[in-house]
N, C-alpha and C positions, 0 to 999 in steps of 0.2 A: 504494500500499499504506499504509505508515506505521509509526511506531515510538514507543514511550513509555518514560519513565524516571520512577521515583519514589524518594523516599528519606525515611526516618524516622531522626532522630538525637537524641542527648542534647544536641547543641549546634545552632547555626544550620545550616540545610540549603541555603541559597541558592546557595552556590558549587558544591557537588556537583550540585545540581539543574540549574544552568545548563550546566555542562560535560557532565554525563551526558546531558542531552537533546540537546545539540549533537552527540554521538557517534552520533546517529540520523539525521543530516541526509541521508544517502545513501538513506533510505527514503521521503522525501516531498518534494513540490514545491509545495504550495499554501498550507498554513496551519501556524503554529506557535503554541504557547501554554504558559503556565506558571500554576500556581495553588499557593499555600501557605496553611497554616493557622497563625495565631499565637495560641497559647493565652492569652498574657498580655493581648492586645488583644481576644481572643474574636472573631476575624473571619477570613474568607477573603479572600485578595488574589489577583486574577486579571488577566492581560493576554494578548491575542491579537493576532497580526500576520499580514499577508499575506506569503507567502514566495516569491511568483512572480518578484520582481525584486530580491531581496537575499538575504543569508545570515543564518542564525539568529543567530550571535554579533553581527554588526553591528547587527541589529535590536534585540536584547534588552539589549545592554550599557548603554544609557542608561536602561533600565527597572529595573535590578537594585536600585537603592536603595529602590524602593517595596516590595520584598518583604521579609518577615520571617517567622520561625517555625522550628520544628524538623521540619516535615513538608511535603512538597510533591510535586506531579506535573507532568510536562511531556510535550508531544506534538509530533512532526513528522508532518504529516498530508497525505494526498492527497485528503481529503474536506473536510467543512464545518468552520467555526470551532469550536474547542474549546480548553480545558475548558469544560463547562457546569456552572454552580452551581445547586443545587436546595435548596429547603426543603420538607420533606414530613413525613409522619407517621413516617418513618424517621429524621428528624433532618436537619441540614444536611450537604450533601456536595458535592464537586466530582468530576467524572468525565471520563475520556478513554478513547477506544476505538480499537482497530485492528479495523475491521469492514468487511464487505461484505455488505449485506442485499439479496437478490434480490426478496424479497416486501415491501419497504418500504412501498409504496403501499397494499397491502391491509391491512397492520397499521395504518398511519396512518388509513385509513378507519374501521377498527373502533374505534380510540381516539377519534376525533372523534365517532362514534356514541355512545360511552360517556361523552360530555361532557368529555373531555380537551381541552386546547388546546395549540397549538404557538406558542411565543414567539420561537424562535430561527431564523426563516426566513432562508435564505441564497439571494439572487437569486430569491426566491419559492418555493424548494423546501424540503422537509422536511429538517431537520438530523438525520441518523441518530443522532448521539450523544444529542440530546434525546429522540428516540423510544426509544432504549434506556433512558434514565433514567426515562422514563414507565413503561415496562414493569417496571422495577425497583420503582417505587413502588406497583405493583399488588400486590406481595407483602407478607406480614405481617412480614417482616424482610429483611435484605439477601440472605441465602442463598435464601430463597423467591423474592425478586424476580429474582435472577440466574438461577435455574432457570427462571423464567417466560420470561426472554429466550431461553435456550437452547432451550426447548420451542417457541417461536413463530417464530423467525427461520429462514429458509433462506439459507445462505451461511456466514458465520463471524463470530465476535465474541469478542475478548479485551479485557479492561478493567482499569483501575485506578480505584478509588473512594477519594478522600481524605475521611475523616471527621474529626470532632473528636478521635478516639482512635487515629488511625493510618491505614493504607492497607489496603484490601481488594483483593487481586489475584485475578482470575478468568480462567482460560484457556479459550479456545473449547472447546466440548464434544467436538469431535474433534481438538483440538490442532493445528489447521491452521497457526496462528501460535504461536511460542514465548514463554514467559515464564521468565526466569532471576532467581533471587534471589542477591544478593551480601551479604557480611557483612564488617564491620571492627569494630574495638574499640568505637567509640562509636555504631554504628547499622547499619542495613540499607539496601540498595538493591534495586529491582526493575525489570527492564528487558526490552526486546525483543531487544537486542543485547548479548551478554556482552563485546563489545569496549569497552563503556563503563565497565567495572569496574576494570581493572588500574591505570590512571593516577590513579584516585581512591582507590586502596589497598584496594579490595574484593576479596575472594576469592569465587569461586563457592561458594555454600552449598547450592543446590538447584535443580533444574529442576521447575517446576510442571507437573503432569500434565494430560492432557486432561480438561476439565470440573472440574478441581480449583479450590477456592476457599480462599484463605489470608488470614488477618489478620496484618498486620505492624505491630509497634510497636517502639519503641526498646529494649524489653526482650526481644523474641523473636518467634517465629513461632507461630501457632496455626492448625491446619487446621480449616476450617469445613465442608468437603465433600471427601470422598476422590475421587481421580481414577478415571476409568473405564479399562477395558482397551483399548477401541477408540481408535485414533489414526489420523489422516490428515494428518500434517504435510506441508507443501508441499515437494516435492523441489526446486523452483526456488529455494528459499532457498540451497541449496548451490551451485547452478549460477550464479546471478546476483545475487540480492538481498543476500545476506549479505556482511558485511565479512570479509576474509581471517582476521582474528584471532578471529572469533566462533565460539562452539560452540553447537550445538542438540542436545539429547538426548545431550550429551557427545561429539558428533562435530564436529570442527573443519572449517571451511569450506575453508581453504587445502589441508588434507590431502586432502579429497575431490577438489578440482580437480586436485591433483597426481596422485592415483591414476588419475583418468580419463585424463589425458594420458599417464602412463606405460604404462597398459594399451594405449592406441591406438598409442603409439610402438613398443612391443614387437612388435605384429602388423602394422604398416603396411609394405607392400612398396614404396611409392614412394620413390625416392631423391631427397634434397634436400640442399642445402648448409648450411642453417641454419634455425632456428625462431625465430619471434617471436610474442609474445602481443599481441592487440589490447587496449590498456589500457582499464579496469583488470582486469575480471573474466576476461579471457582469459589473463592472465599466469601464474597458478598452473597451469593446464592446459599451457601451453607449456613451462614449466620441467620438468614431469613428462614431457611428450612428448620433450623434448631428452634427458633422462636415459634414458628407455626406448629411444629410437632410437639413441642414441650419437652425436648430432650437436650442434654448438654452439648455444647461445642467443645471438641478436644482437638489439639494440634497433634494428630497422630502422624503427620508428615510435615516436614519443614523444608524450606528452600534455603540453600546455602548462599546467602546474598553477597558476601565479601568479594567473591570472584565469579559468581554466576548471576548477575543482576538480570531483571526482567528484560532489559534493553538488549542484551547480548543474545541474538538469535542468528546463527550462521545461515547462509543462503543455501548451502548444500544439505540435502535431506539426511545423509548419513551422519553429518555433524550435528544436525538438529536432534536426531535420535540419541546421540551420545550426550549432548547437553541436557536433554530431557531426563535422562537417567542420572547423570552425575549431579545435577543441581538439586534434586529432590531426595531427601533422606528420611526413610521411615523410622519411627520411634517404636521399638519393640515393647517398651514398657506401657505405651498407650494403646497398642494394638492387641496385645496378648489376651486371648480368651474373650474378646469383645465382638459383639455384633455391630460391625462398622457400616456406616453409610457415608459415602463420598459424593461430593458435588463437583462437577466440572462443567466447563463452558460448552464443549462440543466434542464429538467424535468425528475426526476427519479420516485419517488412514487407520487409526486404531492401534498403531505401534506402541505409543507411550502407555495407553490404558492397559494393553495386554501385559506389558512389563510390570506396571504398577500392581495390577491384581495378583500376579504371581508372587511378587515380593510381600504383599499384605498377608497372604495366606502363609507364606514361609515364615513371617514374623509373628505368627500365632493368632491371627484373626479367625474367629469361628465362622463368621459370615461376612461377605463383602457385597453390599448393595451400592448401586451407582445411580445417581440422578443427574440428568443433563439439562442445561439451561436453555436449550433450543430444540426444535424438532430434528429428526435425522437429516443430514445433508444428502440430498438426492442429486443436485445439479451443481456443476462447477460454476463459479462466478465469471461472468463476462462483462462486468460493469466497473468494478473498482479493483480487481486483481486478487481478491481472496480466492485461493485455490487456482489462480491463473496459471501457475507453473505445473499444475497437475491436470491430467486428463480426467474425465469423469470416472474412468475405470480405476483410478487410484483412490477414489472414495470407497470406504469400506461398504457403504450401503449399495453402491452400484456393483461391486464385486459379488456381493451376496445375491443381488437381484439376477445377475448373470448366472450364478449357480442354481438359483431356484427356477428361473424361467428359460434358461438356455440362451437368453439375449439380455444385454444390459439395459435395453430400451423398452422392455415389455411392461405394460401396465403401470407406468411410472406415476400416473395420477392417483391410482389406487394405493400404491406404496406410500405416497406422500400425504394421504388422507388419514388422519387419526381415527382409529376404531375399526377400519376395514379389516377383513381377514388377511389381506396382503400386508397391511401395516403391522398387525400383530405378529405375523409370521416373521417379518423382517426383524422386529425388535427381539423376538425370542431367539432367532438365529444368532444375532449379535451377542445376546446374553450367553448362549451356550458356547460360542467360540471363545469368549473371554473368560469363561468359568465363573460367571457372577452368580450370586445368590438371587438377585433380582436387578432389573434395569428398567428405568422409565425415562422418557423424554418429555420435555415441556411441550404442551400443545401450542400450535401456532396462535390460537385464539388467546391463550393466556399470555404469550409473549407480547402480542399486540396490546392486550389490556394493560400489561405492566408498563409498556412504553407510553401509552396514553394518547397516541396520535391515531387519526383515522387510518384504517387498513389501506385505503387507496393512496395514502401519502408515504407509506413505508414499503421498501423493497424487500420481498421475501422470496426472491427467485430461487436461491439455493435450497429452499425448503420445499416449495410447491411449484416451481417452474414458471410462475407469473413473471412476465418480462415485457419491457417496452423500451425503445430507444427514444 
């Protein structure tokens, strides 16, 4: 996925930019970059680093002295190197994007035919942020150019554009990813995660709407394009991606996870001795489940945070599996002879859960029950990049459907509908393969109820296949 942070201030912006960008580290694993504009020197300053083997702060601390100016943008990204700096008929600008473009190659072919060229190739591939910048420069002004992006891409794209006069923030036309504006006495910030605001003394000022374009300067906000009514914000932001203290559309991440757990705890008939969340994104649900069920919360598994923080997620799957195993440490004293219930955000491939369950039983658990904060993942995401590096067949649900039906695409609507024989068969098969005492997934209706937005404004494609560009 990815996340960005920008700030425009009446004084130097570098400290806020550094820490604000760092607060997005849980959203990306490949690249990180910063760019500032210094009016006095009349120049853009940029630096980009590889994030696969180190952390953002440790990489950029030695770079900070080179940055200056009162405005800047930063990015933590799962895609190609950015920010990109352009000089065009629109003027000089730097750009960062949180985007997933399904028709990237066809757009690139059209741009090449129209005599454009790509200079920022990464491993021989088109850099999608450069492609977006080229589409912007086809417009007569920034609003026209950003609209051109929205009209041409399939997928999603939110962006920050650093100009000589401030920052232009544009949210994806269907609002699949969020943008939040913060304000304090001497300036503004704009970000993907509102959790980046409080410790830098910003208060949430506004949530940018779907397709909305806003110009941000040290003196204030100016709307360049009004938001649309249509929205398809990703429901998985609340389930997994979002940091607990973040808000999207005014809805807090931890509160949603807590509500999901409480609702399931209140209705669950299985008797257990205690509840534990799989760190980190399962913790909020587990606390809610414990309250709803009326059983204690115990830390039967802990994450070793000194060297395995949440933000460190390698891009290669084999390394992710290793990290998942090494950072989570079971506690025999809390597991032994207990009927344990664990809450987790989702089951994607199932590799980590299978390893965890085996360890729980080996450490003395009498029973291992698992509750999942979302419905089974049936479809790979084609909008924001969740599961984008995976084919549908890498999802445990689709592999099981293949085994049950002889085809991975048979009766998907039935497997995605809670309560159908196909759905119950899928859940039971997952339970048996993992050796669980019981397994339950959150109903899609309960997920939407916990988020509190109308179903028509929330994207649930990975659960039920509903989709639109």
